[in-house]
C-alpha positions in Angstrom: 166.4 211.0 -39.2 163.1 213.4 -39.4 160.3 212.2 -41.6 158.5 214.4 -43.5 154.8 213.8 -42.7 153.5 216.5 -44.7 154.7 215.6 -47.9 153.3 212.0 -46.9 149.8 213.0 -47.1 150.6 215.9 -49.6 151.2 212.9 -52.2 147.9 210.9 -52.2 145.9 214.3 -52.5 148.2 215.6 -55.3 147.6 212.4 -57.3 143.7 212.1 -55.9 143.5 215.6 -57.2 145.4 214.8 -60.7 143.1 211.6 -61.1 139.9 213.8 -60.4 141.1 216.7 -63.2 141.4 213.6 -66.1 138.0 212.0 -65.1 136.8 216.2 -65.1 138.3 216.5 -68.9 137.4 213.1 -70.0 133.6 213.7 -68.9 133.7 217.2 -70.6 135.2 215.6 -74.0 132.7 212.9 -73.8 129.8 215.9 -73.9 131.8 217.1 -77.6 131.5 214.1 -78.8 128.7 214.5 -81.8 125.6 212.3 -81.6 123.8 210.2 -84.2 120.7 211.9 -85.4 117.9 209.7 -87.2 115.2 211.2 -89.3 112.0 212.1 -87.9 109.4 210.2 -87.9 105.6 210.4 -87.7 106.4 209.4 -83.9 108.4 211.9 -82.8 105.4 214.9 -81.6 105.0 217.6 -84.1 103.4 220.0 -81.3 103.3 221.0 -77.8 101.2 217.9 -76.7 102.6 214.4 -76.3 100.9 211.4 -79.1 98.3 210.0 -78.0 98.8 205.9 -78.3 95.8 203.4 -77.5 97.7 200.2 -75.9 95.8 197.5 -77.9 93.6 200.0 -79.2 92.4 201.2 -75.7 92.2 198.0 -73.1 90.8 199.6 -70.3 87.8 200.9 -72.5 87.3 197.9 -75.0 88.3 194.2 -76.0 91.8 194.5 -76.5 93.9 193.6 -79.6 90.6 194.0 -81.7 88.8 195.1 -84.6 85.9 197.2 -82.3 88.8 198.4 -80.1 90.5 200.1 -83.0 88.0 201.2 -84.9 86.4 203.1 -81.4 90.7 204.1 -81.1 90.3 205.9 -84.4 86.9 207.3 -83.9 88.2 209.2 -80.4 91.6 210.1 -82.8 94.1 208.8 -81.5 97.6 209.4 -83.1 99.0 205.7 -83.2 97.3 202.5 -81.8 99.9 199.8 -80.4 99.4 195.8 -81.4 101.4 192.7 -81.0 101.3 190.5 -83.5 101.6 186.6 -83.5 101.9 183.4 -85.6 98.9 181.5 -86.2 99.4 177.4 -86.9 98.9 178.1 -90.4 101.2 181.1 -90.4 99.1 183.7 -90.4 99.2 186.9 -88.6 97.5 187.3 -85.7 97.1 189.9 -83.6 97.0 188.7 -80.2 99.2 190.0 -76.9 99.4 186.2 -75.2 100.6 183.5 -76.3 97.5 181.6 -75.7 93.9 182.5 -76.0 92.9 181.9 -72.6 93.0 185.4 -70.8 91.2 187.5 -73.6 88.4 184.8 -75.0 86.4 182.4 -74.3 88.6 179.9 -75.7 92.0 177.9 -75.1 95.3 176.7 -76.3 98.5 178.5 -77.9 98.1 180.5 -80.4 101.1 178.5 -82.4 98.6 175.4 -82.0 95.7 176.8 -83.6 94.3 177.4 -87.0 93.2 180.7 -88.4 89.6 179.2 -88.8 89.9 178.1 -85.0 90.7 181.0 -84.0 87.7 182.9 -85.3 85.6 180.6 -83.5 86.7 182.4 -79.9 84.6 185.1 -78.8 87.3 188.0 -78.3 84.7 189.8 -76.1 84.3 187.7 -73.6 86.7 188.7 -70.9 86.5 191.7 -70.8 84.6 193.5 -67.2 84.0 196.9 -67.1 82.9 198.5 -63.5 79.1 198.6 -63.4 78.7 197.1 -66.7 79.6 193.8 -66.1 80.9 191.8 -69.6 78.9 194.2 -72.1 81.2 192.6 -75.1 80.8 189.2 -74.9 78.2 188.0 -77.7 79.0 190.4 -79.7 80.8 188.7 -82.8 84.2 190.8 -81.7 86.3 188.2 -83.4 91.1 188.0 -83.0 91.6 189.7 -86.0 94.7 189.4 -88.7 97.0 192.0 -89.5 96.1 192.3 -92.8 92.1 192.7 -91.3 93.9 195.6 -89.3 95.3 197.0 -92.3 92.3 196.9 -94.5 90.2 198.3 -92.1 91.8 200.8 -89.9 93.2 203.9 -92.6 93.4 206.9 -90.4 95.7 206.3 -87.6 99.0 205.2 -87.4 100.6 201.7 -86.1 103.1 200.5 -83.0 103.6 196.8 -83.8 104.9 195.3 -81.0 106.1 191.7 -82.9 105.6 188.8 -79.8 106.6 185.3 -81.9 110.1 184.1 -82.1 108.9 182.3 -84.9 112.2 184.0 -87.2 109.4 183.9 -90.5 107.3 186.4 -88.6 109.8 189.4 -89.5 109.5 189.4 -93.4 106.1 188.6 -93.4 105.1 191.3 -91.3 107.2 193.4 -93.3 105.9 192.5 -97.0 102.5 193.5 -95.3 103.9 196.8 -94.7 104.6 197.3 -98.2 101.3 195.7 -99.6 99.3 198.9 -97.7 102.1 200.8 -98.3 102.3 202.1 -94.5 106.4 202.2 -94.0 105.6 205.9 -93.2 102.8 205.1 -90.7 104.0 202.7 -88.6 107.0 201.6 -86.1 108.1 198.2 -85.7 109.3 197.0 -82.6 109.9 194.0 -80.1 111.6 192.7 -76.7 113.5 190.9 -79.0 116.7 192.5 -79.9 117.3 189.7 -82.9 113.5 190.2 -84.0 114.0 193.5 -84.3 117.3 193.3 -86.8 115.8 190.6 -88.7 112.6 193.3 -89.5 115.2 195.9 -90.1 116.7 193.6 -92.7 114.1 192.2 -94.3 112.9 196.5 -94.8 116.7 197.5 -96.0 115.5 199.7 -93.2 113.3 201.8 -94.3 110.9 201.2 -91.8 111.0 203.0 -88.4 111.9 200.6 -86.0 112.2 200.8 -81.8 114.6 199.3 -79.0 114.9 196.0 -77.6 114.9 195.3 -74.2 118.8 194.3 -74.2 119.9 197.1 -76.6 117.5 199.8 -74.3 119.0 198.4 -70.5 123.0 198.5 -71.8 122.1 202.0 -73.1 119.9 203.3 -70.2 123.6 201.8 -68.1 125.3 204.3 -70.2 123.2 207.5 -69.5 123.2 206.9 -65.7 126.9 206.8 -66.0 126.9 210.2 -68.4 128.6 207.7 -70.9 126.0 207.6 -73.3 127.2 209.8 -76.1 129.5 207.4 -77.3 127.0 205.0 -78.1 125.5 205.3 -81.7 121.6 203.7 -81.2 120.5 203.2 -84.5 116.3 203.4 -83.5 113.8 205.8 -84.3 112.0 205.7 -80.7 112.3 203.9 -77.2 109.3 202.5 -75.4 110.1 202.5 -71.9 107.9 202.6 -68.4 108.8 205.3 -66.1 110.7 203.2 -63.8 113.1 200.0 -64.5 113.5 198.5 -60.5 114.6 201.1 -58.2 115.9 203.4 -61.6 113.4 206.1 -62.3 113.9 206.7 -66.9 111.0 209.3 -66.5 113.7 212.2 -66.3 114.2 215.5 -68.2 117.7 214.6 -69.5 116.9 211.0 -71.0 114.2 212.9 -72.7 116.6 215.6 -73.9 119.1 213.4 -74.7 116.6 211.3 -76.9 115.3 214.3 -78.5 118.9 215.5 -79.7 119.1 212.3 -81.3 115.3 212.6 -82.7 114.8 209.6 -81.4 110.8 209.6 -79.9 110.3 208.7 -76.8 107.1 207.1 -75.6 106.3 205.8 -72.1 104.1 202.8 -71.0 101.3 201.9 -69.7 100.2 205.1 -68.2 96.8 204.9 -67.2 96.5 207.3 -64.6 96.0 211.5 -64.7 98.6 212.1 -62.4 101.5 210.3 -64.4 99.9 212.0 -67.5 100.5 215.1 -66.2 103.8 214.7 -65.8 104.6 213.4 -68.6 103.2 216.1 -70.4 105.2 218.4 -68.3 108.1 216.8 -69.1 107.3 217.1 -72.9 107.7 213.4 -74.0 106.6 212.2 -77.4 104.4 209.8 -76.9 102.2 208.3 -74.0 101.0 204.8 -74.2 97.8 204.3 -72.8 95.0 201.7 -71.7 92.2 204.9 -71.5 92.9 207.7 -74.5 90.3 208.5 -74.0 91.0 209.8 -70.6 94.4 211.2 -72.0 92.8 213.0 -74.6 90.3 214.8 -72.5 93.5 215.7 -70.3 95.1 217.6 -73.3 91.8 219.4 -74.2 90.6 217.6 -77.3 87.2 216.8 -78.0 86.3 213.4 -77.1 82.8 211.4 -78.3 80.8 209.8 -75.3 82.1 206.2 -75.1 
């Protein structure tokens, strides 16, 4: 009996073509799915250049997360100030990044184990060393501020607030302060912790813009790389991301355009070199978070006062 080898070869190829056809058709259909759009906020750029966001107030030019830094950033003309929030032992909202005071002050200990009065005793300008200038911020009365002090003192810029504390009471306290100072259009609140963002959103009934937690963002990026992101309703007002996550490039035209289609602002952190700043400006991103807001402002041809 003669075996028709052609038929034996043709059938697997035929099946492969059918599979490829259905994959292509599915991919095409997925691209037709309308994405959910968020309302535009202060944190979506409104002109040709990205928003300049001073990371911790400009940690490269002033003591981070202090009123000194925030006032300097405000004078420079930044669009927003990024800051971090934790809670003291006596339940005050403190603006500080680390869980201890050791790296940024002359004190030591966990923020959660210290009262506001104890925290105010530390020199928050003590640790910052400047090239050719040594320690110019020591003994100048620079303190760790409360979030309320920041809201009282800084009137002319917006805030990107990151909740660092895991205490579930923090979100409600932050929400109350935002309401008290009528700042719901001038702040966006985020956290690496997805549960923290959910608690905050519930506290404000969704009336204050929110960022994206780490797990939500990882899942979205995974779908995005597979071109399946349109099926996922990313109900956030902004994403703050690095240019790379391991070997994955996140500074891509497709990701930026996808976010823009959804009205989700896309901000990149922490960008301190001019080369990357220029690349992101060209990419048309919404915002650049930097330790050197003066450098970023000069790059986009804004008048910047001498520091």
